[in-house]
N, C-alpha and C positions, 0 to 999 in steps of 0.2 A: 667289977662294979661300975667303973667309969663308963664302959661301953653301954651298960644298961641305962645309966643316967642320960647319956647322949641320945640313945634310942627314944627314951621317954620325951626328952625335949624336942626331938625331931617330930614325933607324932603330934605333940601339942602344937608345935609351930605349923605343921601342915594342916591340921584341923582348923586352926585360926585362919590360914590362907584360904581354905575352901569357903569360909564364911565371910571373908573380906569383900565388901562391895567395891566393884570397880566401876568408874564413871561410865565408860563406854561398853562395859561388859567384856571387852577383849583384854587379854593379859599378855604382855610381852615378857618372854623369859630369855635371859642372857645366861647361857650355860657354859661354864669354863670347865674343861676336863683335861686330864692327861691320859692318853691312850698308850697301849703297848706298842702298836704298830699302825701308823696312820693309814697306810694303803689298805690293810685288812679292815680296819675300823670303817674307813670311808666306803668300802665295798658293801659292808653289812649295813651301814647307815643308809646308803642309797637303796638297797634292797628292801628296807623297812618303810619306804615312802608310802605305800598303800596303807600300811597299818597306822601311820601318823595321820594320813588324810581321813581315814575312817574314824579316828579318835578326835578329830577336830583340831589337829595341830598343823600349822602351816610354817614351813621353814622359810625364813627371810634371808638368812646368810649363814655360810659355813666358812670359817677362817682357821688357818693354822699359822703358828708363829714362824716368822722367817728364821729365827735362831734354832727352833726345835719343832719340826712339823708334828710331833706327837702331842704338843700343847695346842688344844683346839678350843675355839669359841664358836658356839652355835647360837644364833638368835632366832627364836621361834615365837609364833603368835598362837595363843590358845583361844578358843571361842569364849571361854568363861573361866572363872576361878576353879570350879570343880574339875573341869577338863585339865587345867594346869596341875591341880593337886594329884589327880590320877596318874598323869604323865610323870610327875616327880617321883612318885612311889615306884614306878617302873625303872626310872633311872637309878634310884637308890638300890634297887635289887640287883641291877647290873654291876654296881660298884661292889656290892657284897660278893658277887660271883667272880670278881677279879677282872672283868672286862675293861673297866675304867677305874682310874684313881684320881684323887684330888678333885672331886666333884664340888663345884661351887655354883649355886643357882641364885640369881637375882630376879625378882619379879617387879614389873612396872605396869602401871595403868597406861593404856594407850591414850595419848594426849589428843589425837585428832578425831 
């Protein structure tokens, strides 16, 4: 029951995100994840570059923790809130598939 409640809250939050007006249209996403194996994840991440480009997602930075390389932060820019929303749904499906864990996504309006 708890998982259903969390899923419903996530859907409501993501729908609100898609409708949120951003001043410059662009949305900055700071994505913190824990991966099983950084080298495998990074290879797959790099291979998915054309998919992100086609979706309107630009990678600004990829960082891994000095203490644990499997803790990763990715900073990306989406063309608009709907693009960010669609991208987040894909990330959450990867979390359900077990590719990533501890997914935390923060959204920011690009200030420039």
